[in-house]
Structures are given as structure tokens and as C-alpha cells.
ZATI-976212 format. One record per residue: residue in three letters; x, y, z of N, C-alpha, C, O in turn. Coordinates in steps of 0.1 Angstrom, whole numbers, padded with zeros to 4 digits, always signed. Layout:
# residues N
alaXYZXYZXYZXYZ...
//
This chain:
# residues 318
unk+0151-0039+0030+0141-0034+0020+0144-0040+0006+0155-0037+0000unk+0135-0048+0001+0138-0054-0012+0139-0045-0024+0146-0048-0033unk+0133-0033-0023+0134-0024-0034+0139-0010-0029+0136-0006-0018unk+0147-0004-0038+0151+0010-0035+0143+0019-0044+0136+0015-0053unk+0143+0032-0040+0135+0041-0048+0144+0051-0055+0151+0059-0049unk+0145+0049-0068+0154+0058-0077+0148+0071-0078+0136+0073-0080unk+0156+0081-0076+0151+0095-0076+0155+0102-0089+0152+0114-0090unk+0161+0096-0099+0165+0102-0111+0179+0107-0110+0185+0107-0099unk+0185+0112-0121+0198+0116-0122+0200+0130-0114+0191+0137-0113unk+0213+0132-0110+0215+0144-0102+0222+0155-0110+0223+0166-0105unk+0226+0152-0122+0234+0162-0129+0225+0173-0135+0213+0170-0138unk+0230+0185-0136+0222+0196-0142+0224+0197-0157+0234+0191-0163unk+0216+0204-0163+0217+0207-0178+0229+0216-0180+0231+0226-0173unk+0236+0213-0191+0247+0221-0195+0244+0227-0208+0235+0223-0215unk+0252+0237-0212+0250+0244-0225+0252+0235-0236+0244+0236-0246unk+0261+0226-0235+0264+0217-0247+0252+0208-0249+0250+0203-0261unk+0245+0204-0239+0233+0195-0241+0222+0202-0248+0212+0195-0252unk+0222+0215-0250+0212+0222-0256+0215+0225-0271+0206+0231-0278unk+0227+0221-0276+0230+0224-0289+0223+0214-0299+0225+0202-0297unk+0216+0219-0309+0209+0210-0318+0212+0215-0332+0212+0227-0335unk+0215+0205-0341+0218+0209-0355+0206+0215-0362+0195+0211-0358unk+0208+0224-0371+0197+0230-0378+0190+0219-0387+0179+0221-0392unk+0197+0208-0390+0192+0198-0399+0185+0187-0391+0180+0177-0397unk+0184+0188-0377+0177+0178-0369+0162+0182-0368+0159+0193-0365unk+0154+0171-0369+0140+0173-0366+0138+0169-0352+0139+0157-0348unk+0135+0179-0343+0134+0176-0329+0119+0174-0325+0111+0182-0328unk+0117+0163-0319+0103+0159-0314+0100+0167-0301+0109+0168-0292unk+0088+0172-0300+0084+0180-0288+0083+0170-0276+0080+0158-0278unk+0086+0176-0265+0084+0168-0253+0096+0159-0250+0107+0161-0256unk+0095+0150-0240+0106+0142-0235+0101+0127-0235+0089+0124-0233unk+0111+0118-0237+0109+0105-0233+0114+0103-0219+0126+0101-0217unk+0106+0103-0209+0110+0103-0195+0115+0089-0192+0110+0079-0197unk+0125+0088-0182+0129+0076-0177+0117+0069-0170+0109+0076-0164unk+0116+0056-0172+0104+0049-0167+0107+0043-0153+0118+0037-0151unk+0098+0045-0144+0099+0040-0130+0087+0031-0127+0076+0033-0133unk+0088+0022-0118+0077+0014-0114+0065+0022-0109+0066+0033-0104unk+0053+0017-0111+0041+0024-0108+0040+0026-0093+0044+0018-0085unk+0035+0038-0089+0032+0041-0075+0019+0033-0071+0009+0034-0078unk+0020+0026-0060+0009+0017-0056+0002+0020-0044-0009+0014-0041unk+0006+0029-0035+0000+0030-0022-0014+0034-0023-0022+0029-0014unk-0019+0042-0032-0033+0046-0033-0042+0034-0036-0052+0033-0030unk-0037+0025-0045-0045+0014-0048-0046+0004-0037-0057-0002-0034unk-0036+0002-0029-0035-0007-0018-0044-0003-0006-0052-0010-0001unk-0042+0010-0002-0050+0015+0010-0064+0017+0006-0073+0016+0015unk-0067+0022-0006-0081+0024-0010-0085+0038-0005-0082+0042+0006unk-0093+0045-0013-0097+0059-0010-0105+0059+0003-0104+0069+0010unk-0113+0049+0005-0122+0049+0017-0114+0049+0030-0120+0052+0041unk-0101+0045+0030-0093+0044+0042-0084+0056+0044-0077+0057+0054unk-0083+0065+0034-0074+0076+0035-0082+0087+0042-0092+0092+0037unk-0078+0092+0054-0085+0101+0062-0080+0115+0059-0069+0119+0063unk-0088+0123+0051-0084+0136+0047-0091+0147+0055-0088+0159+0053unk-0101+0144+0063-0108+0154+0071-0102+0158+0084-0109+0161+0094unk-0089+0157+0085-0082+0160+0097-0076+0174+0096-0071+0178+0086unk-0077+0181+0107-0071+0195+0107-0056+0194+0105-0049+0186+0112unk-0051+0202+0096-0036+0201+0093-0027+0205+0105-0015+0202+0105unk-0033+0211+0115-0026+0215+0127-0024+0203+0137-0017+0205+0146unk-0031+0192+0135-0031+0181+0144-0017+0174+0143-0011+0173+0133unk-0012+0170+0155+0000+0162+0155-0002+0147+0156+0007+0139+0154unk-0014+0143+0159-0018+0129+0160-0032+0127+0155-0040+0136+0156unk-0035+0116+0150-0049+0112+0147-0052+0102+0158-0046+0091+0160unk-0063+0104+0165-0068+0096+0176-0082+0091+0173-0091+0098+0169unk-0083+0078+0174-0097+0072+0174-0099+0063+0186-0090+0057+0192unk-0112+0063+0190-0116+0056+0202-0120+0041+0199-0126+0039+0188unk-0116+0032+0207-0120+0018+0206-0129+0015+0218-0128+0021+0229unk-0138+0006+0216-0147+0002+0227-0150-0012+0226-0152-0018+0215unk-0151-0018+0238-0155-0032+0239-0166-0033+0249-0166-0027+0260unk-0177-0040+0246-0188-0042+0255-0187-0055+0263-0181-0065+0258unk-0194-0056+0274-0194-0068+0282-0207-0070+0288-0214-0060+0291unk-0211-0082+0290-0223-0085+0297-0232-0094+0288-0231-0094+0276unk-0241-0101+0295-0250-0110+0288-0262-0112+0296-0261-0114+0308unk-0274-0112+0290-0286-0115+0298-0287-0129+0303-0280-0138+0298unk-0295-0131+0312-0297-0145+0317-0311-0146+0324-0318-0136+0326unk-0315-0158+0326-0328-0160+0333-0328-0155+0347-0318-0159+0355unk-0338-0148+0351-0338-0143+0365-0345-0152+0375-0342-0152+0387unk-0353-0161+0370-0360-0171+0378-0367-0165+0390-0366-0170+0401unk-0374-0154+0387-0382-0148+0397-0375-0140+0407-0381-0134+0416unk-0362-0138+0406-0354-0130+0415-0349-0118+0408-0339-0118+0400unk-0355-0106+0410-0351-0094+0403-0337-0089+0407-0331-0081+0400unk-0332-0094+0418-0318-0090+0422-0308-0098+0414-0296-0095+0416unk-0312-0107+0406-0303-0116+0399-0301-0110+0384-0296-0118+0376unk-0305-0098+0382-0304-0093+0368-0289-0089+0366-0284-0081+0373unk-0283-0094+0355-0269-0091+0352-0268-0077+0347-0277-0072+0340unk-0256-0070+0350-0253-0057+0345-0244-0058+0333-0235-0066+0332unk-0246-0048+0324-0237-0047+0313-0227-0036+0315-0229-0028+0325unk-0217-0035+0307-0207-0025+0309-0199-0023+0296-0201-0030+0286unk-0189-0014+0296-0181-0012+0284-0167-0007+0288-0165-0001+0299unk-0158-0010+0280-0144-0006+0282-0140+0003+0270-0141-0001+0258unk-0136+0015+0273-0133+0025+0262-0118+0028+0263-0112+0031+0273unk-0112+0028+0251-0097+0032+0250-0095+0040+0238-0105+0044+0231unk-0083+0044+0235-0080+0052+0224-0067+0047+0217-0058+0042+0224unk-0066+0049+0204-0054+0046+0197-0049+0059+0191-0056+0067+0185unk-0036+0062+0193-0030+0074+0188-0020+0071+0176-0011+0062+0177unk-0023+0077+0165-0015+0075+0153-0007+0088+0150-0013+0098+0148unk+0006+0087+0149+0014+0099+0147+0012+0105+0133+0010+0098+0123unk+0013+0119+0132+0012+0126+0120+0024+0135+0119+0028+0142+0129unk+0031+0136+0107+0042+0145+0106+0041+0154+0093+0036+0150+0083unk+0047+0166+0094+0048+0175+0083+0060+0170+0074+0070+0165+0079unk+0059+0172+0061+0069+0169+0052+0070+0179+0041+0060+0187+0039unk+0081+0180+0034+0082+0190+0024+0092+0186+0013+0100+0176+0015unk+0092+0192+0002+0101+0190-0009+0103+0203-0016+0094+0212-0016unk+0115+0205-0023+0117+0218-0029+0126+0217-0041+0131+0206-0044unk+0128+0228-0048+0137+0229-0059+0142+0244-0061+0135+0253-0057unk+0154+0245-0066+0159+0258-0068+0159+0261-0083+0164+0253-0091unk+0155+0272-0087+0153+0276-0102+0160+0290-0104+0155+0300-0099unk+0170+0290-0112+0177+0303-0115+0171+0308-0128+0166+0301-0136unk+0172+0321-0130+0167+0327-0142+0174+0322-0154+0168+0320-0165unk+0187+0320-0153+0195+0316-0164+0191+0302-0168+0189+0299-0180unk+0189+0293-0159+0184+0279-0162+0171+0279-0169+0169+0272-0179unk+0162+0288-0164+0148+0288-0169+0149+0293-0184+0142+0288-0192unk+0157+0304-0186+0158+0309-0200+0164+0298-0210+0159+0297-0221unk+0174+0292-0206+0181+0282-0215+0171+0270-0217+0171+0264-0228unk+0164+0266-0206+0155+0255-0207+0144+0258-0217+0140+0250-0225unk+0139+0270-0216+0128+0275-0225+0133+0276-0239+0126+0272-0248unk+0145+0281-0241+0151+0282-0254+0154+0268-0260+0150+0266-0272unk+0159+0259-0253+0164+0247-0258+0152+0237-0260+0152+0229-0269unk+0143+0237-0250+0132+0226-0250+0118+0232-0252+0109+0224-0252unk+0117+0245-0253+0104+0251-0255+0094+0246-0244+0083+0242-0247unk+0099+0246-0232+0091+0242-0221+0094+0250-0208+0106+0255-0207unk+0085+0251-0199+0087+0259-0187+0093+0251-0176+0087+0241-0172unk+0105+0254-0172+0112+0247-0162+0105+0247-0148+0105+0237-0141unk+0099+0258-0145+0091+0259-0132+0080+0249-0132+0078+0242-0122unk+0073+0248-0143+0062+0238-0143+0067+0224-0143+0061+0215-0136unk+0078+0221-0150+0083+0207-0150+0088+0204-0136+0087+0193-0131unk+0095+0214-0129+0100+0211-0115+0088+0208-0106+0089+0200-0097unk+0077+0215-0108+0065+0213-0100+0060+0199-0101+0056+0193-0091unk+0060+0194-0113+0056+0180-0116+0065+0170-0109+0061+0160-0104unk+0078+0173-0110+0088+0164-0104+0087+0164-0089+0088+0153-0083unk+0084+0176-0083+0083+0176-0069+0071+0168-0064+0071+0161-0054unk+0060+0169-0072+0048+0161-0068+0051+0146-0069+0046+0139-0061unk+0059+0142-0079+0062+0128-0080+0071+0124-0068+0070+0113-0063unk+0080+0133-0064+0089+0131-0053+0081+0128-0040+0084+0120-0032unk+0070+0135-0038+0061+0133-0027+0055+0119-0027+0055+0112-0017unk+0051+0115-0039+0045+0101-0040+0056+0091-0037+0052+0081-0030unk+0068+0093-0041+0079+0083-0037+0081+0083-0022+0083+0072-0017unk+0080+0094-0015+0081+0094-0001+0070+0086+0006+0072+0078+0014unk+0057+0090+0002+0046+0083+0008+0046+0068+0005+0043+0059+0013unk+0050+0064-0007+0051+0050-0012+0061+0043-0002+0058+0032+0003unk+0073+0048+0000+0083+0042+0008+0078+0040+0022+0079+0029+0028unk+0073+0051+0028+0069+0050+0042+0056+0042+0044+0055+0034+0054unk+0047+0042+0035+0035+0034+0036+0039+0019+0036+0034+0011+0044unk+0047+0015+0026+0050+0000+0025+0060-0004+0035+0059-0015+0041unk+0071+0004+0038+0082-0001+0046+0083+0006+0060+0091+0002+0068unk+0074+0016+0062+0074+0023+0075+0086+0032+0077+0094+0033+0068unk+0087+0038+0089+0098+0047+0092+0099+0046+0107+0092+0052+0115unk+0109+0038+0112+0111+0035+0126+0113+0048+0134+0108+0050+0145unk+0122+0057+0129+0125+0069+0136+0113+0078+0138+0113+0086+0147unk+0104+0077+0129+0092+0086+0129+0080+0079+0137+0070+0085+0139unk+0082+0066+0140+0071+0058+0146+0060+0054+0136+0049+0051+0141unk+0064+0053+0124+0054+0049+0113+0055+0034+0111+0066+0029+0108unk+0044+0027+0111+0043+0013+0109+0043+0010+0094+0039+0018+0086unk+0047-0002+0090+0048-0007+0076+0036-0016+0072+0032-0025+0080unk+0031-0013+0061+0020-0022+0055+0026-0036+0053+0019-0046+0055unk+0038-0037+0049+0044-0050+0046+0048-0058+0059+0050-0070+0058unk+0049-0052+0070+0053-0059+0083+0047-0052+0095+0054-0048+0104unk+0034-0051+0095+0027-0045+0107+0028-0054+0119+0025-0066+0118unk+0033-0048+0130+0037-0057+0141+0027-0066+0148+0030-0077+0152unk+0014-0061+0148+0004-0069+0155-0005-0078+0145-0014-0084+0149unk-0001-0079+0133-0008-0087+0123-0002-0101+0124+0010-0103+0124unk-0010-0111+0124-0006-0125+0125+0002-0129+0113+0000-0125+0101unk+0012-0138+0115+0021-0144+0105+0018-0159+0104+0020-0166+0114unk+0015-0163+0093+0012-0177+0090+0024-0183+0082+0027-0177+0072unk+0029-0194+0086+0040-0201+0078+0034-0211+0068+0027-0220+0073unk+0038-0210+0056+0033-0220+0046+0039-0233+0049+0050-0235+0054unk+0031-0244+0046+0035-0257+0049+0047-0261+0041+0056-0269+0046unk+0049-0256+0029+0061-0259+0021+0062-0248+0011+0053-0241+0007unk+0075-0247+0006+0078-0237-0005+0070-0241-0017+0069-0253-0021unk+0065-0231-0024+0057-0234-0037+0066-0241-0047+0061-0249-0055unk+0079-0238-0047+0088-0244-0057+0089-0259-0056+0092-0266-0065unk+0085-0264-0044+0086-0279-0041+0072-0285-0042+0070-0297-0039unk+0062-0277-0045+0048-0282-0044+0041-0283-0058+0048-0281-0068unk+0029-0285-0058+0020-0287-0070+0011-0275-0070+0009-0268-0060unk+0004-0273-0081-0007-0263-0082-0017-0264-0071-0023-0255-0065unk-0021-0277-0068-0030-0279-0057-0025-0274-0044-0032-0269-0035unk-0012-0276-0041-0005-0271-0029-0006-0256-0028-0009-0251-0018unk-0004-0249-0039-0004-0235-0040-0018-0230-0036-0019-0221-0027unk-0028-0235-0042-0042-0231-0040-0045-0234-0025-0052-0226-0018unk-0041-0246-0021-0045-0250-0007-0039-0241+0003-0045-0237+0013unk-0026-0237+0001-0019-0228+0011-0026-0215+0012-0027-0209+0023unk-0031-0209+0001-0038-0196+0002-0052-0198+0008-0056-0190+0017unk-0059-0208+0004-0072-0211+0010-0071-0213+0025-0080-0209+0032unk-0061-0220+0029-0059-0223+0043-0056-0210+0051-0061-0208+0062unk-0049-0201+0045-0046-0188+0051-0059-0180+0053-0061-0174+0063unk-0067-0180+0042-0080-0173+0043-0089-0178+0054-0095-0171+0062unk-0089-0192+0054-0097-0199+0064-0092-0195+0078-0100-0194+0088unk-0079-0195+0080-0073-0192+0093-0077-0178+0098-0081-0177+0110unk-0077-0168+0089-0082-0155+0093-0096-0155+0097-0100-0149+0107unk-0104-0162+0089-0119-0162+0091-0122-0169+0104-0130-0164+0112unk-0116-0181+0107-0119-0188+0119-0113-0181+0131-0120-0181+0141unk-0101-0176+0131-0095-0170+0142-0102-0157+0146-0102-0153+0158unk-0109-0151+0137-0117-0139+0140-0131-0142+0143-0140-0133+0144unk-0134-0155+0146-0147-0159+0149-0157-0156+0138-0169-0152+0140unk-0152-0157+0126-0160-0154+0113-0164-0139+0111-0172-0136+0103unk-0157-0130+0119-0160-0116+0117-0154-0111+0104-0160-0103+0097unk-0141-0115+0102-0134-0110+0090-0132-0122+0080-0126-0132+0083unk-0137-0120+0068-0136-0130+0057-0127-0123+0046-0133-0115+0039unk-0115-0126+0045-0106-0120+0035-0111-0121+0021-0116-0132+0017unk-0111-0110+0013-0115-0111-0001-0104-0108-0011-0106-0108-0023unk-0092-0105-0005-0081-0101-0014-0068-0108-0010-0065-0109+0002unk-0060-0112-0020-0047-0118-0018-0037-0111-0026-0039-0109-0038unk-0026-0107-0020-0015-0101-0027-0003-0111-0027+0000-0116-0017unk+0003-0112-0039+0014-0122-0041+0026-0115-0047+0024-0105-0055unk+0038-0120-0045+0049-0116-0052+0047-0118-0067+0041-0128-0071unk+0052-0110-0076+0050-0112-0091+0053-0126-0096+0046-0131-0104unk+0065-0131-0092+0069-0144-0097+0059-0155-0093+0056-0164-0100unk+0054-0154-0080+0044-0164-0075+0031-0162-0082+0024-0172-0085unk+0027-0150-0084+0015-0147-0092+0016-0153-0106+0006-0159-0111unk+0027-0152-0112+0029-0157-0125+0028-0173-0125+0023-0178-0135unk+0033-0179-0115+0032-0193-0114+0017-0198-0114+0014-0208-0120unk+0009-0190-0108-0005-0194-0107-0012-0193-0121-0023-0199-0123unk-0007-0185-0130-0013-0183-0143-0010-0194-0153-0017-0194-0163unk-0001-0202-0150+0002-0213-0159-0009-0223-0160-0015-0226-0150unk-0011-0229-0171-0021-0239-0173-0017-0252-0166-0006-0258-0168unk-0027-0258-0158-0025-0270-0151-0038-0278-0152-0048-0272-0153unk-0037-0291-0150-0049-0299-0147-0050-0299-0132-0042-0305-0125unk-0061-0293-0127-0062-0291-0112-0076-0292-0108-0085-0287-0115unk-0079-0300-0097-0092-0301-0092-0100-0313-0098-0099-0315-0110unk-0107-0320-0090-0115-0331-0095-0125-0328-0106-0128-0336-0114unk-0130-0316-0105-0140-0312-0115-0135-0308-0128-0143-0305-0137unk-0122-0308-0130-0116-0303-0143-0106-0314-0148-0097-0310-0155unk-0108-0326-0145-0099-0337-0149-0099-0337-0165-0109-0337-0171unk-0087-0337-0170-0085-0337-0185-0086-0324-0191-0084-0322-0203unk-0089-0313-0183-0090-0300-0189-0080-0291-0181-0080-0290-0169unk-0071-0284-0189-0061-0276-0184-0067-0262-0180-0072-0255-0189unk-0066-0258-0168-0070-0245-0163-0058-0240-0155-0050-0247-0150unk-0058-0227-0153-0047-0221-0145-0051-0222-0130-0063-0222-0126unk-0040-0224-0122-0043-0224-0107-0049-0211-0103-0057-0211-0093unk-0046-0200-0109-0052-0187-0106-0067-0188-0108-0075-0184-0099unk-0072-0192-0119-0086-0193-0122-0093-0203-0112-0104-0200-0107unk-0086-0214-0110-0092-0223-0100-0094-0217-0086-0104-0218-0080unk-0083-0210-0082-0083-0203-0069-0094-0193-0068-0101-0192-0058unk-0095-0185-0078-0105-0174-0078-0119-0179-0076-0128-0173-0070unk-0122-0191-0082-0135-0197-0082-0137-0207-0071-0149-0210-0067unk-0126-0212-0065-0128-0222-0054-0120-0218-0042-0108-0221-0040unk-0127-0211-0033-0121-0206-0021-0132-0204-0011-0144-0203-0015unk-0129-0202+0002-0139-0201+0012-0146-0187+0011-0158-0187+0014unk-0140-0177+0006-0147-0164+0004-0157-0165-0006-0169-0161-0004unk-0154-0171-0018-0164-0173-0029-0175-0182-0025-0187-0180-0028unk-0171-0192-0017-0182-0202-0013-0192-0195-0003-0204-0199-0004unk-0187-0186+0005-0196-0179+0014-0204-0167+0008-0216-0165+0011unk-0198-0160-0002-0204-0148-0007-0209-0149-0021-0217-0141-0026unk-0204-0159-0029-0207-0160-0043-0199-0150-0052-0202-0149-0064unk-0190-0143-0046-0182-0133-0053-0168-0139-0056-0163-0146-0047unk-0161-0135-0067-0148-0140-0069-0138-0134-0060-0139-0122-0056unk-0128-0142-0057-0116-0137-0048-0108-0128-0057-0105-0130-0068unk-0103-0117-0051-0093-0108-0057-0079-0113-0055-0075-0113-0043unk-0072-0116-0065-0058-0121-0064-0050-0112-0073-0052-0111-0085unk-0040-0105-0066-0032-0095-0074-0017-0096-0070-0014-0102-0060unk-0009-0091-0079+0005-0091-0076+0010-0078-0069+0003-0068-0072unk+0020-0079-0061+0025-0067-0054+0040-0069-0054+0045-0078-0047unk+0048-0061-0061+0062-0063-0063+0070-0062-0050+0081-0069-0049unk+0065-0055-0040+0073-0054-0028+0073-0067-0019+0081-0067-0009unk+0065-0076-0022+0064-0088-0014+0075-0099-0017+0077-0108-0009unk+0083-0096-0027+0094-0105-0030+0105-0104-0019+0110-0093-0018unk+0107-0114-0012+0117-0114-0001+0113-0106+0011+0121-0103+0019unk+0100-0103+0012+0095-0095+0023+0093-0102+0037+0092-0096+0047unk+0094-0116+0036+0092-0124+0048+0105-0125+0056+0116-0121+0052unk+0105-0132+0068+0116-0134+0076+0127-0142+0069+0124-0152+0062unk+0139-0137+0070+0150-0144+0063+0150-0143+0048+0157-0150+0041unk+0142-0133+0043+0142-0131+0028+0133-0140+0020+0134-0140+0008unk+0124-0147+0027+0115-0156+0020+0104-0147+0014+0101-0136+0019unk+0097-0152+0004+0086-0145-0002+0074-0145+0008+0071-0154+0016unk+0066-0134+0007+0054-0132+0016+0042-0129+0008+0043-0122-0002unk+0031-0135+0012+0018-0131+0006+0010-0124+0017+0012-0125+0029unk+0001-0115+0013-0008-0108+0022-0022-0112+0020-0027-0111+0008unk-0029-0116+0030-0043-0119+0029-0051-0109+0038-0048-0107+0049unk-0061-0103+0032-0068-0093+0039-0083-0091+0035-0087-0094+0024unk-0091-0086+0044-0104-0081+0041-0104-0067+0038-0101-0058+0047unk-0107-0063+0026-0105-0049+0021-0116-0040+0024-0121-0033+0015unk-0121-0041+0037-0132-0032+0041-0125-0019+0046-0116-0019+0055unk-0130-0007+0042-0123+0006+0046-0123+0008+0061-0114+0015+0066unk-0132+0001+0069-0132+0003+0083-0120-0003+0090-0116+0000+0101unk-0113-0013+0083-0102-0020+0089-0089-0013+0089-0080-0016+0097unk-0087-0003+0080-0074+0004+0079-0076+0019+0078-0087+0024+0074unk-0066+0026+0082-0066+0041+0080-0052+0046+0077-0042+0041+0082unk-0052+0056+0069-0040+0064+0066-0043+0079+0067-0049+0084+0059unk-0040+0085+0079-0042+0099+0080-0035+0107+0070-0023+0105+0067unk-0042+0117+0063-0036+0125+0053-0042+0139+0053-0050+0142+0045unk-0039+0147+0064-0045+0160+0065-0043+0170+0054-0051+0178+0051unk-0031+0169+0048-0028+0179+0037-0021+0172+0025-0010+0166+0027unk-0027+0172+0013-0021+0167+0002-0009+0176-0003-0007+0186+0003unk-0003+0172-0014+0008+0181-0020+0002+0195-0022-0007+0197-0029unk+0009+0205-0016+0004+0219-0016+0016+0227-0020+0026+0229-0012unk+0016+0233-0032+0027+0242-0036+0026+0256-0030+0015+0262-0031unk+0037+0260-0024+0037+0273-0018+0041+0284-0028+0046+0280-0039unk+0040+0296-0025+0044+0307-0033+0060+0307-0035+0067+0304-0025unk+0065+0308-0047+0080+0308-0048+0086+0319-0039+0081+0330-0037unk+0098+0316-0034+0106+0325-0026+0117+0331-0034+0126+0323-0039unk+0118+0344-0036+0128+0350-0044+0142+0348-0038+0144+0349-0026unk+0152+0345-0046+0166+0344-0043+0173+0353-0053+0167+0356-0063unk+0186+0356-0051+0193+0364-0061+0192+0357-0075+0197+0345-0076unk+0186+0363-0084+0185+0358-0098+0178+0345-0099+0182+0336-0107unk+0168+0343-0092+0160+0331-0092+0150+0330-0081+0147+0339-0074unk+0145+0317-0080+0135+0315-0069+0137+0301-0063+0143+0292-0070unk+0134+0299-0051+0132+0286-0044+0118+0282-0045+0109+0290-0041unk+0115+0270-0049+0102+0265-0049+0100+0254-0038+0109+0245-0037unk+0089+0255-0031+0087+0245-0020+0072+0240-0020+0063+0247-0025unk+0071+0228-0016+0057+0222-0014+0057+0215-0001+0067+0209+0003unk+0046+0215+0006+0044+0208+0018+0033+0198+0017+0024+0199+0009unk+0033+0188+0026+0023+0178+0027+0024+0172+0041+0034+0172+0047unk+0012+0167+0045+0012+0161+0059+0005+0148+0058-0006+0147+0053unk+0011+0138+0064+0004+0125+0065+0009+0117+0077+0019+0121+0083unk+0002+0107+0080+0005+0099+0092+0008+0084+0089+0009+0080+0077unk+0009+0077+0099+0013+0063+0098+0001+0054+0093-0010+0057+0097unk+0004+0044+0085-0006+0034+0082-0010+0027+0095-0001+0024+0103unk-0023+0025+0097-0028+0019+0109-0038+0008+0106-0047+0011+0098unk-0037-0003+0112-0047-0014+0111-0056-0013+0123-0052-0017+0134unk-0068-0009+0121-0078-0008+0132-0082-0021+0137-0084-0023+0149unk-0084-0031+0128-0088-0044+0132-0077-0054+0127-0078-0058+0115unk-0068-0057+0136-0056-0065+0131-0060-0079+0127-0052-0085+0119unk-0071-0084+0131-0075-0098+0127-0081-0098+0113-0085-0109+0108unk-0082-0087+0107-0087-0086+0093-0076-0089+0083-0078-0088+0071unk-0064-0092+0087-0052-0092+0078-0043-0103+0084-0042-0105+0096unk-0035-0109+0075-0025-0119+0079-0014-0119+0068-0017-0117+0056unk-0002-0123+0072+0009-0126+0063+0011-0141+0061+0010-0148+0071unk+0013-0145+0049+0016-0159+0046+0030-0160+0042+0034-0155+0031unk+0039-0165+0050+0054-0165+0047+0059-0179+0042+0054-0189+0046unk+0069-0178+0034+0076-0190+0029+0069-0197+0017+0070-0209+0015unk+0062-0189+0009+0055-0195-0002+0065-0197-0014+0061-0202-0024
//
């Protein structure tokens, strides 16, 4: 896993930390430690998050169907009429319950209110909600083998394409060509059913594309970025007239085999992907304990699933 998920400090507040001089001007609120942005919602897209599932379900199941048959000339023989048929199957996606909690004593709450003029229970609730996002983020991108959850970064049935050469040894034209070739591969291998419109790159490789270069026969003598050239000159744009979406994704650094950088090429149609999410973060009633309460929240979600695996591909070794 290229990235770890920091959960914040583990130490508790002490009385000495609440001592403030009468001559100090104390600013309200906190300057919180900064953590990288949570990305799973942006990547999966709202249209692919399945929230209309009963929270009691242990699996999300969808049916797949393939049809067979083709008409033909009967040449005057009614017994020569071909029959059609269909094959129906189903895909089962696991769903699991999850939870997070916090313990709040009356003494801590009083001191926190006195020292910081803030409600500790409310702040703990916000931290718990953030902790849920960290869990979903990790499982969505990296999967969980013990739970049977697949990873967005390494979905087993998605094709892997090896770049012809490392970008560090190539030119801007090579970078653009490798991405366009990967888009074309997905499009052609899917019999033109899936035309990728989105490319995710490791941040350093995305930054390489933004540098000004002289690229393409139509821009001789004019410096443009490889990114701008790629967005305007690719098979997706040529077919649809729309610009290609090229974005950075920090988890792709070293995500390929042997620690090489990986790019993801995909068609961002909601039909192609699903993330079962029967229950969002739901805070339960506090449970009394001696001189305090236990706070708990539950949530339920399932494995990331690629319904149409040919709508996506990994480009390794860029």
C-alpha cells in the first residue's frame, strides 16, 4: 500500500494543556492537523453509489444476461427459422456492517468546555464521521482481502496494459501516445462499446504533462503543454467532440507491479461501476457508563464492483 492513513494523535488532553495566561489573546476554534483530501466519492461518482439497498441485506446481487441468436434467410423453408435464446446469471457483492465509537467522561467534557469553549461530544461526533470516511477510503482504493472486498486500484478482472517505455526515458509525444494507445486499446477490445473519457495519473506524472513543450505538427514553434495537447488530441475527443478528462490521483504512485507507477483509463458511465452503501454514517443514542457515555455510530457498505470490466484498464510502467 503506497499510502498509510494517519488517524491523528493518541494522547488525551491533560490539565496542564488547558492552562492559559490571563494576558493571552486566545483565538476561537482550532487549527486542525491537515490530512489529504478524501477522494472515494469523487472517483466512484454519485450515480454508482447504491443507497436503495435494505440495511438488512448481507449481499448486493445483480443479474447479468447475454442474448444469442441471429436471423437468417429462410429461402422458402419455414423449418429453417433460427431460434434465439438467452443466458442469465448473477453477481454477488458482499456487504458488511461497520462501526466506530468514542468514550466521553463527564470530567473531560467539563474541562474541554471550560478550556476551549467547545462541546467535546459534538467534536467527537465529527471525528467519528471523519474516521468512517478514512475506512471507506482505504477499502475502496485498496480493498480488503479478509472481507472479500475488491480494490479500485487493482481490480482482478480489469485488463493491465504495459507502457512501451518509462516516461522518464521518453518525450512528451511518447507520453501522449502511451495514453492515447491505452484509450484505443479499451475501445477496440470492447468492440467500440466502451470509449474511455477519463484518465487518472500519479501526481508527478500529471505534473510532467503540464510543462510547456513544443508538441505536435500543428503547433511547431509554439510551446504548449502535453496535457493541453492530450486533452484536445485523443480518440475520445475525435469521436465525441468533448475534451478528455485527465486528473491526478495520489494513490497511483507505485501502484503497479513491482512498484511502478500506474495510470487508470476508464469510461465514467455510472452503469459500469457500483458501490453498495445501504447505510451512511448513523449516530446511535449515547450509552451511559459510570460518569460518562460511550458514543457509537454504524454504517454499512459493500465492495467496489466493476459491472463491465472492459470499461476500464490499467496502464503500468509509465
